[in-house]
C-alpha distance (Angstrom), angle and dihedral (degrees) to the residues before:
residue distance angle dihedral
M1 . . .
R2 3.82 . .
V3 3.85 90.7 .
V4 3.83 88.2 53.5
I5 3.78 91.9 49.5
S6 3.82 90.2 49.5
I7 3.83 92.0 51.2
M8 3.81 90.1 46.9
S9 3.80 89.3 51.7
V10 3.78 91.8 53.9
L11 3.83 91.7 46.7
F12 3.80 88.4 48.6
L13 3.79 93.4 55.1
V14 3.83 91.4 45.4
Q15 3.71 89.7 53.1
F16 3.92 89.2 52.0
D17 3.84 87.6 55.6
L18 3.83 95.5 48.6
F19 3.79 92.6 49.1
A20 3.88 90.8 47.5
Q21 3.83 90.7 53.1
G22 3.82 94.6 43.7
E23 3.80 128.3 103.3
Q24 3.78 117.4 -58.0
R25 3.76 115.9 -88.1
N26 3.71 137.3 163.1
V27 3.78 112.5 -70.0
V28 3.78 130.0 -144.3
T29 3.73 118.4 -127.3
G30 3.85 135.8 178.1
G31 3.72 136.2 58.4
G32 3.74 148.1 -147.7
G33 3.78 147.3 174.7
Y34 3.82 136.9 -98.9
V35 3.74 147.4 177.3
S36 3.83 120.4 -126.3
V37 3.81 142.1 -159.7
G38 3.70 125.0 -168.0
T39 3.84 147.6 116.2
N40 3.76 141.0 -95.0
F41 3.80 116.2 -138.3
I42 3.80 101.3 -146.2
S43 3.83 137.8 164.3
T44 3.78 123.1 -129.8
Q45 3.84 97.6 179.4
S46 3.77 98.1 116.1
L47 3.77 92.7 45.5
D48 3.83 92.9 45.5
R49 3.76 91.0 55.6
S50 3.78 91.7 56.9
L51 3.82 93.3 42.5
G52 3.80 90.9 52.6
Q53 3.80 90.9 55.3
Y54 3.76 90.3 65.6
Q55 3.82 98.6 36.9
L56 3.79 93.1 -105.0
P57 3.80 115.3 143.4
M58 3.74 117.7 -90.6
F59 3.84 120.5 -136.0
G60 3.75 94.8 -145.3
S61 3.83 129.5 -165.6
G62 3.80 124.2 -51.8
Q63 3.85 96.1 45.9
N64 3.76 118.7 112.0
F65 3.75 135.8 173.1
F66 3.75 118.2 -96.7
T67 3.84 108.3 -140.5
L68 3.83 132.0 -152.4
G69 3.72 119.7 179.7
G70 3.75 150.8 132.2
G71 3.81 140.1 -138.7
G72 3.71 146.4 140.3
G73 3.74 147.7 -160.8
S74 3.86 150.5 173.5
F75 3.76 138.9 -110.5
I76 3.74 115.9 -134.2
N77 3.89 112.7 -178.6
R78 3.81 91.8 -23.4
F79 3.91 92.7 -49.9
Y80 3.79 115.1 115.4
F81 3.85 122.9 -147.1
G82 3.76 119.0 -175.7
G83 3.79 149.4 119.7
Y84 3.76 142.1 -153.5
G85 3.71 145.7 -176.2
E86 3.77 133.7 -145.9
G87 3.79 144.2 -178.6
H88 3.79 127.0 -129.7
L89 3.78 126.9 -142.5
G90 3.77 141.0 156.9
L91 3.83 111.6 67.6
S92 3.75 113.0 121.6
A93 3.80 138.3 153.2
S94 3.74 138.2 173.1
N95 3.83 143.8 -176.9
D96 3.78 133.7 172.4
L97 3.80 92.8 -75.7
Y98 3.83 105.0 38.2
K99 3.79 145.8 18.2
S100 3.84 116.9 -150.4
K101 3.79 133.6 -168.6
M102 3.84 127.2 -176.3
S103 3.76 127.2 -157.3
G104 3.77 140.7 152.0
G105 3.78 143.9 123.9
H106 3.81 145.9 -136.6
G107 3.83 141.2 -150.1
L108 3.76 132.6 -153.8
V109 3.79 146.8 169.3
H110 3.82 119.5 -127.0
I111 3.76 141.5 -177.8
G112 3.84 128.5 -152.0
Y113 3.78 144.9 171.5
A114 3.78 130.6 -130.9
L115 3.75 106.2 -120.5
L116 3.86 96.2 169.2
Q117 3.77 127.1 21.9
S118 3.77 144.5 165.5
E119 3.79 134.6 161.2
S120 3.87 90.3 -79.6
F121 3.78 103.9 25.1
V122 3.82 137.9 55.1
F123 3.81 124.4 179.0
Y124 3.84 118.7 -168.4
P125 3.77 139.8 160.7
T126 3.86 117.1 -137.4
I127 3.79 138.1 -162.8
G128 3.75 120.3 -161.9
I129 3.79 142.9 177.4
G130 3.83 130.7 -157.8
G131 3.74 144.1 114.1
G132 3.75 142.9 -110.6
G133 3.73 147.6 176.7
T134 3.82 141.0 -130.3
T135 3.81 133.0 -154.3
M136 3.80 127.6 -159.3
R137 3.84 116.6 -158.4
I138 3.77 114.7 -157.9
D139 3.83 118.7 -165.6
E140 3.79 136.6 175.0
G141 3.79 118.0 -76.2
S142 3.80 125.8 -142.1
A143 3.85 93.9 -94.1
Y144 3.84 101.1 31.9
D145 3.86 114.0 154.9
E146 3.74 120.2 177.6
N147 3.77 89.6 -152.3
V148 3.86 93.2 67.4
S149 3.75 107.1 114.0
G150 3.81 123.8 -120.9
L151 3.84 96.9 31.6
L152 3.81 116.8 149.7
L153 3.76 104.2 -171.2
A154 3.77 139.0 33.0
P155 3.88 120.6 -129.9
D156 3.80 117.6 -92.3
T157 3.78 91.9 45.9
K158 3.80 124.3 146.0
L159 3.76 117.8 -159.4
S160 3.78 124.0 -167.5
T161 3.85 138.4 -169.2
G162 3.80 138.5 174.4
Y163 3.76 134.4 -150.2
M164 3.78 146.8 -177.1
L165 3.78 117.4 -119.6
L166 3.78 137.3 -152.6
K167 3.82 121.0 -175.1
L168 3.82 133.1 -166.0
G169 3.86 113.3 -172.6
L170 3.71 148.4 162.5
S171 3.78 120.2 -138.3
A172 3.79 136.2 -169.5
D173 3.79 120.5 -168.8
F174 3.82 124.1 -166.7
P175 3.76 113.4 -164.3
I176 3.87 106.5 -158.4
N177 3.70 94.4 -161.3
P178 3.79 109.7 29.6
D179 3.88 98.3 168.1
P180 3.86 105.0 133.1
T181 3.82 94.0 -156.5
N182 3.87 91.1 73.4
H183 3.75 133.9 57.3
G184 3.81 95.6 -89.7
G185 3.77 133.5 -89.8
L186 3.83 147.6 -128.0
L187 3.79 116.8 -39.8
L188 3.79 125.5 -156.2
G189 3.77 122.0 -176.6
V190 3.73 148.9 158.6
S191 3.89 130.7 -148.5
A192 3.78 129.5 -173.0
G193 3.72 133.1 166.9
Y194 3.87 145.2 111.8
Q195 3.74 128.4 -65.4
L196 3.82 121.2 -155.2
V197 3.81 127.8 -160.1
P198 3.83 107.5 -156.4
F199 3.80 92.5 174.8
S200 3.76 136.0 20.8
S201 3.81 131.8 169.0
R202 3.77 130.0 -123.0
W203 3.73 119.5 -91.5
K204 3.81 112.8 -91.5
D205 3.79 131.7 -156.9
G206 3.81 100.3 -155.6
G207 3.83 102.4 -51.0
D208 3.84 95.7 -22.2
T209 3.80 120.3 96.3
V210 3.86 117.8 -132.4
P211 3.88 102.7 -147.3
E212 3.84 91.1 172.7
L213 3.78 90.5 74.8
A214 3.83 122.2 72.0
K215 3.82 117.6 -118.1
F216 3.71 116.6 -93.2
D217 3.84 112.6 -115.5
P218 3.82 115.5 -168.6
S219 3.87 92.9 -176.2
G220 3.82 113.8 138.4
F221 3.76 145.6 90.3
Y222 3.76 123.7 -47.1
L223 3.76 140.9 -164.4
R224 3.79 129.8 -159.7
L225 3.84 135.2 -176.1
K226 3.86 114.8 -157.2
V227 3.84 133.6 -156.8
G228 3.76 120.9 179.1
W229 3.82 149.6 113.2
A230 3.76 123.8 -83.0
R231 3.83 145.4 156.1
Y232 3.83 113.2 -141.0
Y233 3.80 125.2 167.7
S234 3.84 139.3 159.5
R235 3.69 127.5 -124.6
């Protein structure tokens, strides 16, 4: 999968260059900011296997991060330059011994190129790079007993990990009031794509590494809905 994403990234940049060298067309200019809500479709299989070995609760399939964030950017001659950050909530699990909750966030910068545009619509692919972190809070369950054999962690433990992030996305923005003579208008938008984590650190309990647990890999598809304020126009 990582090889495929790398090839897609190269093709993506080549496409940028071909469009930039193509025949002259109207260009979109302007920018704005937004808040976003969405979800990350991630897999915790590898982590779950290691959690289960030490009777820690497994997150299982069907759970995804709920995301809340914000960002912005500008178009300059069809090229988009921007960035955003977001927080992640919503993963939890429990058994008789423990209760676990996972949360975190990431931030990145990204560039894009307007492939399709009109006065009230801009469609552009993006590629971004950044980093983030995740924490896993482990508390005592209803039947916790420190004398149970094979336990790895005591209750009231907070594990943390960090990662590098690459993102490929497709975005569509819909300026509701595109009149360039005013100060902009409402912006609605949607973004979807794939995020890849080429590197992540081991879980840490304070300053101590916990090698028994598999690394957390939040790679997967994502979806975002955006609401903001922007001023886009063609020239």
